[in-house]
C-alpha atoms as an extended CHARMM CRD file, in Angstrom:
* protein
*
       198  EXT
         1         1  MET       CA            147.3850000000       23.1230000000      158.7160000000  PROA      1               0.0000000000
         2         2  SER       CA            145.3030000000       24.7690000000      156.0910000000  PROA      2               0.0000000000
         3         3  THR       CA            145.5540000000       29.0010000000      155.2770000000  PROA      3               0.0000000000
         4         4  ILE       CA            142.0840000000       29.5540000000      156.6670000000  PROA      4               0.0000000000
         5         5  LEU       CA            142.7680000000       27.4690000000      159.7580000000  PROA      5               0.0000000000
         6         6  LEU       CA            146.1330000000       29.7390000000      160.0860000000  PROA      6               0.0000000000
         7         7  ILE       CA            144.2080000000       33.0090000000      159.3370000000  PROA      7               0.0000000000
         8         8  GLY       CA            141.6250000000       31.9820000000      162.0380000000  PROA      8               0.0000000000
         9         9  GLU       CA            144.0430000000       31.1780000000      164.8050000000  PROA      9               0.0000000000
        10        10  PHE       CA            146.1130000000       34.2650000000      164.4590000000  PROA      10              0.0000000000
        11        11  LEU       CA            143.3370000000       37.0250000000      163.7100000000  PROA      11              0.0000000000
        12        12  GLU       CA            141.1390000000       35.8000000000      167.0970000000  PROA      12              0.0000000000
        13        13  GLY       CA            142.0460000000       38.1140000000      169.8400000000  PROA      13              0.0000000000
        14        14  ARG       CA            145.2040000000       39.3900000000      168.4680000000  PROA      14              0.0000000000
        15        15  LYS       CA            146.1360000000       42.4680000000      170.4900000000  PROA      15              0.0000000000
        16        16  MET       CA            148.7140000000       45.4460000000      169.4240000000  PROA      16              0.0000000000
        17        17  SER       CA            149.2850000000       48.7730000000      171.1820000000  PROA      17              0.0000000000
        18        18  ARG       CA            149.0050000000       50.9130000000      168.1690000000  PROA      18              0.0000000000
        19        19  LYS       CA            145.3590000000       51.9060000000      167.8260000000  PROA      19              0.0000000000
        20        20  TYR       CA            143.8280000000       53.4700000000      164.5310000000  PROA      20              0.0000000000
        21        21  LYS       CA            140.8300000000       55.7350000000      164.9070000000  PROA      21              0.0000000000
        22        22  PHE       CA            137.1190000000       54.9650000000      163.6550000000  PROA      22              0.0000000000
        23        23  ASN       CA            134.9310000000       57.5250000000      165.2960000000  PROA      23              0.0000000000
        24        24  ASP       CA            131.3950000000       55.6580000000      164.7790000000  PROA      24              0.0000000000
        25        25  LYS       CA            132.2070000000       51.6660000000      165.3530000000  PROA      25              0.0000000000
        26        26  ASN       CA            128.9280000000       50.6180000000      163.1340000000  PROA      26              0.0000000000
        27        27  GLY       CA            129.9910000000       53.2840000000      160.2440000000  PROA      27              0.0000000000
        28        28  VAL       CA            130.7910000000       52.7420000000      156.7110000000  PROA      28              0.0000000000
        29        29  TYR       CA            134.2370000000       53.2250000000      156.3850000000  PROA      29              0.0000000000
        30        30  PHE       CA            136.9600000000       53.8070000000      153.0500000000  PROA      30              0.0000000000
        31        31  ILE       CA            140.4780000000       53.0460000000      154.0370000000  PROA      31              0.0000000000
        32        32  SER       CA            143.6670000000       52.3990000000      152.1480000000  PROA      32              0.0000000000
        33        33  PHE       CA            146.6390000000       50.9680000000      153.4170000000  PROA      33              0.0000000000
        34        34  ALA       CA            150.0830000000       50.4350000000      151.3830000000  PROA      34              0.0000000000
        35        35  THR       CA            153.2450000000       48.7070000000      151.6510000000  PROA      35              0.0000000000
        36        36  VAL       CA            156.2800000000       50.5990000000      153.0490000000  PROA      36              0.0000000000
        37        37  TYR       CA            158.0420000000       52.8160000000      150.5020000000  PROA      37              0.0000000000
        38        38  TRP       CA            155.1610000000       51.6240000000      147.9070000000  PROA      38              0.0000000000
        39        39  ILE       CA            156.8530000000       48.5660000000      147.2770000000  PROA      39              0.0000000000
        40        40  ASP       CA            155.0940000000       46.7490000000      144.1250000000  PROA      40              0.0000000000
        41        41  VAL       CA            154.5850000000       43.3660000000      146.1940000000  PROA      41              0.0000000000
        42        42  PHE       CA            151.4250000000       42.1130000000      144.7810000000  PROA      42              0.0000000000
        43        43  VAL       CA            152.4190000000       41.2310000000      141.1690000000  PROA      43              0.0000000000
        44        44  ARG       CA            152.1310000000       37.2560000000      141.7270000000  PROA      44              0.0000000000
        45        45  ASP       CA            148.9110000000       35.4300000000      142.3080000000  PROA      45              0.0000000000
        46        46  CYS       CA            149.7720000000       33.8100000000      145.5480000000  PROA      46              0.0000000000
        47        47  TYR       CA            150.5090000000       37.0450000000      147.0770000000  PROA      47              0.0000000000
        48        48  PHE       CA            146.9280000000       38.2900000000      146.2300000000  PROA      48              0.0000000000
        49        49  GLN       CA            145.5520000000       34.9230000000      146.9660000000  PROA      49              0.0000000000
        50        50  THR       CA            146.7320000000       35.2710000000      150.7960000000  PROA      50              0.0000000000
        51        51  MET       CA            144.9790000000       39.0050000000      150.7500000000  PROA      51              0.0000000000
        52        52  ILE       CA            141.8520000000       37.7000000000      149.5060000000  PROA      52              0.0000000000
        53        53  SER       CA            141.9050000000       34.6420000000      151.9090000000  PROA      53              0.0000000000
        54        54  ALA       CA            142.6030000000       36.7610000000      154.5900000000  PROA      54              0.0000000000
        55        55  LEU       CA            139.5550000000       39.4230000000      153.4510000000  PROA      55              0.0000000000
        56        56  ASN       CA            137.1480000000       36.4610000000      152.7770000000  PROA      56              0.0000000000
        57        57  TYR       CA            138.2170000000       35.2080000000      156.7700000000  PROA      57              0.0000000000
        58        58  CYS       CA            137.3220000000       38.5520000000      157.8420000000  PROA      58              0.0000000000
        59        59  ARG       CA            133.7950000000       38.6130000000      156.2930000000  PROA      59              0.0000000000
        60        60  GLU       CA            133.0640000000       35.3050000000      157.0530000000  PROA      60              0.0000000000
        61        61  ASN       CA            134.0130000000       35.1370000000      160.9300000000  PROA      61              0.0000000000
        62        62  LYS       CA            134.7490000000       38.5830000000      162.0790000000  PROA      62              0.0000000000
        63        63  GLY       CA            131.7890000000       40.7180000000      161.0850000000  PROA      63              0.0000000000
        64        64  MET       CA            133.2620000000       42.6540000000      158.0250000000  PROA      64              0.0000000000
        65        65  LYS       CA            130.9150000000       43.5980000000      155.3560000000  PROA      65              0.0000000000
        66        66  ILE       CA            132.8780000000       44.2090000000      152.1970000000  PROA      66              0.0000000000
        67        67  TYR       CA            131.0370000000       46.8490000000      149.9800000000  PROA      67              0.0000000000
        68        68  GLY       CA            134.2650000000       47.4510000000      147.8750000000  PROA      68              0.0000000000
        69        69  TYR       CA            137.9730000000       46.4460000000      147.6940000000  PROA      69              0.0000000000
        70        70  CYS       CA            140.8170000000       46.4050000000      145.2570000000  PROA      70              0.0000000000
        71        71  ILE       CA            144.2090000000       45.0890000000      145.2810000000  PROA      71              0.0000000000
        72        72  MET       CA            146.9100000000       46.8630000000      143.4290000000  PROA      72              0.0000000000
        73        73  PRO       CA            150.2470000000       46.0580000000      143.6020000000  PROA      73              0.0000000000
        74        74  SER       CA            151.5180000000       48.2630000000      146.2270000000  PROA      74              0.0000000000
        75        75  HSD       CA            148.2380000000       48.9120000000      148.0440000000  PROA      75              0.0000000000
        76        76  VAL       CA            144.6920000000       48.0890000000      149.4420000000  PROA      76              0.0000000000
        77        77  HSD       CA            141.6350000000       49.4410000000      148.8740000000  PROA      77              0.0000000000
        78        78  LEU       CA            138.4600000000       48.7030000000      151.3320000000  PROA      78              0.0000000000
        79        79  LEU       CA            135.0290000000       49.9660000000      151.4810000000  PROA      79              0.0000000000
        80        80  PHE       CA            133.7300000000       47.9810000000      154.6830000000  PROA      80              0.0000000000
        81        81  GLN       CA            131.5710000000       48.2750000000      157.7940000000  PROA      81              0.0000000000
        82        82  ILE       CA            132.2510000000       45.8450000000      160.6480000000  PROA      82              0.0000000000
        83        83  GLU       CA            129.5860000000       44.2010000000      162.9430000000  PROA      83              0.0000000000
        84        84  GLU       CA            129.6410000000       44.1970000000      166.2160000000  PROA      84              0.0000000000
        85        85  LYS       CA            133.2600000000       44.6800000000      166.7910000000  PROA      85              0.0000000000
        86        86  ASN       CA            135.8760000000       47.5500000000      166.7370000000  PROA      86              0.0000000000
        87        87  PRO       CA            137.0790000000       48.1490000000      163.0540000000  PROA      87              0.0000000000
        88        88  SER       CA            140.2390000000       49.2400000000      164.0850000000  PROA      88              0.0000000000
        89        89  ASP       CA            140.9860000000       46.1030000000      165.8420000000  PROA      89              0.0000000000
        90        90  VAL       CA            139.8680000000       44.0870000000      162.9840000000  PROA      90              0.0000000000
        91        91  ILE       CA            141.9190000000       46.2920000000      160.1920000000  PROA      91              0.0000000000
        92        92  ARG       CA            145.0170000000       45.9020000000      162.7580000000  PROA      92              0.0000000000
        93        93  ASP       CA            144.6530000000       42.0740000000      162.9710000000  PROA      93              0.0000000000
        94        94  LEU       CA            144.2450000000       41.6970000000      159.1350000000  PROA      94              0.0000000000
        95        95  LYS       CA            147.3190000000       44.0020000000      158.5610000000  PROA      95              0.0000000000
        96        96  THR       CA            149.4050000000       42.2260000000      161.1390000000  PROA      96              0.0000000000
        97        97  PHE       CA            148.3030000000       38.5600000000      159.8380000000  PROA      97              0.0000000000
        98        98  THR       CA            149.1470000000       39.2780000000      156.1370000000  PROA      98              0.0000000000
        99        99  SER       CA            152.5220000000       41.3220000000      156.7040000000  PROA      99              0.0000000000
       100       100  LYS       CA            153.4610000000       37.9180000000      158.7370000000  PROA      100             0.0000000000
       101       101  ALA       CA            151.7950000000       35.4510000000      155.7950000000  PROA      101             0.0000000000
       102       102  LEU       CA            153.3490000000       37.3830000000      153.1120000000  PROA      102             0.0000000000
       103       103  LEU       CA            157.0570000000       37.7790000000      154.4040000000  PROA      103             0.0000000000
       104       104  LYS       CA            157.1850000000       34.2420000000      154.8890000000  PROA      104             0.0000000000
       105       105  GLN       CA            155.5460000000       33.3050000000      151.5400000000  PROA      105             0.0000000000
       106       106  ILE       CA            158.2230000000       35.8370000000      149.7040000000  PROA      106             0.0000000000
       107       107  ALA       CA            161.1390000000       34.0660000000      152.0090000000  PROA      107             0.0000000000
       108       108  GLU       CA            160.0960000000       30.8770000000      151.0550000000  PROA      108             0.0000000000
       109       109  ASN       CA            159.1850000000       31.2420000000      147.3620000000  PROA      109             0.0000000000
       110       110  PRO       CA            161.7960000000       29.8170000000      144.9950000000  PROA      110             0.0000000000
       111       111  GLN       CA            160.8030000000       31.6660000000      142.3000000000  PROA      111             0.0000000000
       112       112  GLU       CA            160.7450000000       35.0730000000      143.9210000000  PROA      112             0.0000000000
       113       113  SER       CA            163.8790000000       37.0370000000      142.0940000000  PROA      113             0.0000000000
       114       114  ARG       CA            163.4880000000       40.0470000000      144.0260000000  PROA      114             0.0000000000
       115       115  LYS       CA            163.4540000000       38.2740000000      147.6740000000  PROA      115             0.0000000000
       116       116  GLU       CA            166.6560000000       39.6130000000      149.0380000000  PROA      116             0.0000000000
       117       117  TRP       CA            166.1080000000       43.3070000000      148.0420000000  PROA      117             0.0000000000
       118       118  LEU       CA            162.2690000000       42.5580000000      149.1510000000  PROA      118             0.0000000000
       119       119  LEU       CA            163.4770000000       41.5240000000      152.5220000000  PROA      119             0.0000000000
       120       120  TRP       CA            166.3980000000       44.1940000000      152.8900000000  PROA      120             0.0000000000
       121       121  MET       CA            163.5580000000       47.0380000000      152.5050000000  PROA      121             0.0000000000
       122       122  PHE       CA            161.1440000000       45.5470000000      155.0580000000  PROA      122             0.0000000000
       123       123  ARG       CA            163.9830000000       45.4640000000      157.4880000000  PROA      123             0.0000000000
       124       124  ARG       CA            165.1810000000       48.8490000000      156.4720000000  PROA      124             0.0000000000
       125       125  ALA       CA            161.5730000000       50.1800000000      157.2700000000  PROA      125             0.0000000000
       126       126  ALA       CA            161.5050000000       48.3360000000      160.4070000000  PROA      126             0.0000000000
       127       127  LYS       CA            164.7220000000       50.2290000000      161.8860000000  PROA      127             0.0000000000
       128       128  LYS       CA            162.5460000000       53.6630000000      161.9110000000  PROA      128             0.0000000000
       129       129  TYR       CA            160.6720000000       52.1480000000      164.6630000000  PROA      129             0.0000000000
       130       130  SER       CA            161.7240000000       50.8710000000      168.2130000000  PROA      130             0.0000000000
       131       131  TYR       CA            158.5170000000       48.5460000000      168.3900000000  PROA      131             0.0000000000
       132       132  VAL       CA            159.0380000000       47.2160000000      165.1970000000  PROA      132             0.0000000000
       133       133  LYS       CA            161.2880000000       43.9650000000      165.6590000000  PROA      133             0.0000000000
       134       134  GLU       CA            162.8350000000       42.6930000000      162.2010000000  PROA      134             0.0000000000
       135       135  TYR       CA            160.3490000000       43.3300000000      159.0840000000  PROA      135             0.0000000000
       136       136  GLN       CA            157.9880000000       46.2410000000      158.5200000000  PROA      136             0.0000000000
       137       137  PHE       CA            155.5110000000       45.1590000000      155.6430000000  PROA      137             0.0000000000
       138       138  TRP       CA            152.7000000000       47.8350000000      155.7010000000  PROA      138             0.0000000000
       139       139  GLN       CA            153.0520000000       51.5930000000      156.2350000000  PROA      139             0.0000000000
       140       140  HSD       CA            151.2240000000       51.9450000000      160.0320000000  PROA      140             0.0000000000
       141       141  HSD       CA            148.6950000000       54.7020000000      158.7920000000  PROA      141             0.0000000000
       142       142  ASN       CA            145.0630000000       53.6600000000      157.0690000000  PROA      142             0.0000000000
       143       143  GLN       CA            143.4710000000       57.0850000000      157.1650000000  PROA      143             0.0000000000
       144       144  PRO       CA            139.8970000000       55.6860000000      157.8890000000  PROA      144             0.0000000000
       145       145  ILE       CA            137.2170000000       58.0660000000      156.1920000000  PROA      145             0.0000000000
       146       146  GLU       CA            133.6970000000       57.3570000000      157.0400000000  PROA      146             0.0000000000
       147       147  ILE       CA            131.0280000000       57.5590000000      154.6910000000  PROA      147             0.0000000000
       148       148  HSD       CA            128.3330000000       59.2550000000      155.4400000000  PROA      148             0.0000000000
       149       149  SER       CA            125.9150000000       59.5810000000      152.2380000000  PROA      149             0.0000000000
       150       150  ASP       CA            124.9880000000       57.3180000000      149.4890000000  PROA      150             0.0000000000
       151       151  LYS       CA            126.6910000000       59.9480000000      146.9740000000  PROA      151             0.0000000000
       152       152  PHE       CA            129.8120000000       59.7320000000      149.0040000000  PROA      152             0.0000000000
       153       153  PHE       CA            129.6490000000       55.9140000000      149.0510000000  PROA      153             0.0000000000
       154       154  ASP       CA            129.2450000000       56.2280000000      144.9910000000  PROA      154             0.0000000000
       155       155  GLU       CA            132.3040000000       58.3750000000      144.8210000000  PROA      155             0.0000000000
       156       156  LYS       CA            134.3310000000       56.1600000000      146.9800000000  PROA      156             0.0000000000
       157       157  LEU       CA            133.2470000000       53.1320000000      145.2740000000  PROA      157             0.0000000000
       158       158  ASP       CA            134.1640000000       54.6320000000      141.8990000000  PROA      158             0.0000000000
       159       159  TYR       CA            137.3340000000       55.4860000000      142.6720000000  PROA      159             0.0000000000
       160       160  ILE       CA            138.4300000000       52.0690000000      143.8940000000  PROA      160             0.0000000000
       161       161  HSD       CA            137.1580000000       50.4330000000      140.7760000000  PROA      161             0.0000000000
       162       162  GLN       CA            138.5920000000       53.2410000000      138.5730000000  PROA      162             0.0000000000
       163       163  ASN       CA            142.2220000000       52.8910000000      140.3050000000  PROA      163             0.0000000000
       164       164  PRO       CA            143.3630000000       49.7580000000      137.7920000000  PROA      164             0.0000000000
       165       165  VAL       CA            142.0990000000       51.8790000000      134.9190000000  PROA      165             0.0000000000
       166       166  VAL       CA            144.0150000000       55.3840000000      135.8900000000  PROA      166             0.0000000000
       167       167  SER       CA            147.0990000000       53.0680000000      136.5530000000  PROA      167             0.0000000000
       168       168  GLY       CA            146.8180000000       51.8310000000      133.1970000000  PROA      168             0.0000000000
       169       169  PHE       CA            146.7760000000       48.0770000000      133.9680000000  PROA      169             0.0000000000
       170       170  VAL       CA            143.4660000000       47.7520000000      132.4070000000  PROA      170             0.0000000000
       171       171  SER       CA            140.9470000000       49.6830000000      130.1690000000  PROA      171             0.0000000000
       172       172  GLU       CA            137.6170000000       48.4390000000      132.1630000000  PROA      172             0.0000000000
       173       173  PRO       CA            137.4140000000       48.3720000000      135.9860000000  PROA      173             0.0000000000
       174       174  GLN       CA            135.6350000000       44.7360000000      135.8280000000  PROA      174             0.0000000000
       175       175  ASP       CA            138.9240000000       43.5830000000      133.7410000000  PROA      175             0.0000000000
       176       176  TRP       CA            141.0490000000       43.8800000000      136.9280000000  PROA      176             0.0000000000
       177       177  LYS       CA            141.1210000000       40.6470000000      138.5470000000  PROA      177             0.0000000000
       178       178  TYR       CA            141.4360000000       41.7550000000      142.2930000000  PROA      178             0.0000000000
       179       179  SER       CA            138.4260000000       44.1990000000      142.2000000000  PROA      179             0.0000000000
       180       180  SER       CA            134.9720000000       44.2730000000      143.4690000000  PROA      180             0.0000000000
       181       181  ALA       CA            134.1840000000       45.6700000000      140.0010000000  PROA      181             0.0000000000
       182       182  LYS       CA            133.7720000000       42.2220000000      138.8140000000  PROA      182             0.0000000000
       183       183  ASN       CA            131.3560000000       41.7140000000      141.6430000000  PROA      183             0.0000000000
       184       184  TYR       CA            129.0000000000       44.9040000000      140.6780000000  PROA      184             0.0000000000
       185       185  TRP       CA            129.4190000000       44.0420000000      136.7340000000  PROA      185             0.0000000000
       186       186  GLN       CA            128.0230000000       40.6950000000      137.3740000000  PROA      186             0.0000000000
       187       187  THR       CA            131.3190000000       39.1990000000      136.0350000000  PROA      187             0.0000000000
       188       188  LEU       CA            131.9400000000       35.5890000000      135.8820000000  PROA      188             0.0000000000
       189       189  ASN       CA            134.0870000000       34.0070000000      138.7670000000  PROA      189             0.0000000000
       190       190  PRO       CA            134.9480000000       37.1740000000      141.2180000000  PROA      190             0.0000000000
       191       191  VAL       CA            137.6860000000       36.0110000000      143.1770000000  PROA      191             0.0000000000
       192       192  LEU       CA            136.0320000000       37.2120000000      146.2330000000  PROA      192             0.0000000000
       193       193  ASP       CA            132.4920000000       37.1640000000      147.2850000000  PROA      193             0.0000000000
       194       194  ILE       CA            131.3420000000       40.8630000000      148.6810000000  PROA      194             0.0000000000
       195       195  ASP       CA            128.1630000000       42.3570000000      150.1700000000  PROA      195             0.0000000000
       196       196  VAL       CA            126.7830000000       44.2660000000      147.0220000000  PROA      196             0.0000000000
       197       197  LEU       CA            124.3460000000       47.0780000000      147.6680000000  PROA      197             0.0000000000
       198       198  SER       CA            121.8140000000       47.5270000000      145.0480000000  PROA      198             0.0000000000
């Protein structure tokens, strides 16, 4: 079964008890979510691609408009809006699906030299919560921030794009492969289509 079909099958109607707070369901939001212990998971292209595929699925099938994003080694930034669905449900499903898919990839990747340590850390994190069964991949909170003005939108988008620069990975925002900076700078071959606001 293809990755896209698996994503679709999982993200349709998945329910969990924990809720994240988004005051205006139609609002534009900035969120960040990080791996437990801020572990640098996204250091291999296959893990980035899983995150990109899931975001693309949400954009094409779950009413998500992506205005900006950046996938860093230990966390993800999103500037987005959801049409006709509860944004907390979509983000919950996105995180749940990607955690299961990435854990499976790590466990089955023969080239993952950190496999035993990574899985041990995810098991360790899960023990802190009675409702987490075996592994915890993402930290629970997203801390959604609603965007109320064009100026605030631009500030958050700039923050997202500057993240790899500030971290010392690249000199220019558009040089980071897994960022919407490529889309805004009209660089060739962005890895994810987004909803660019002009």
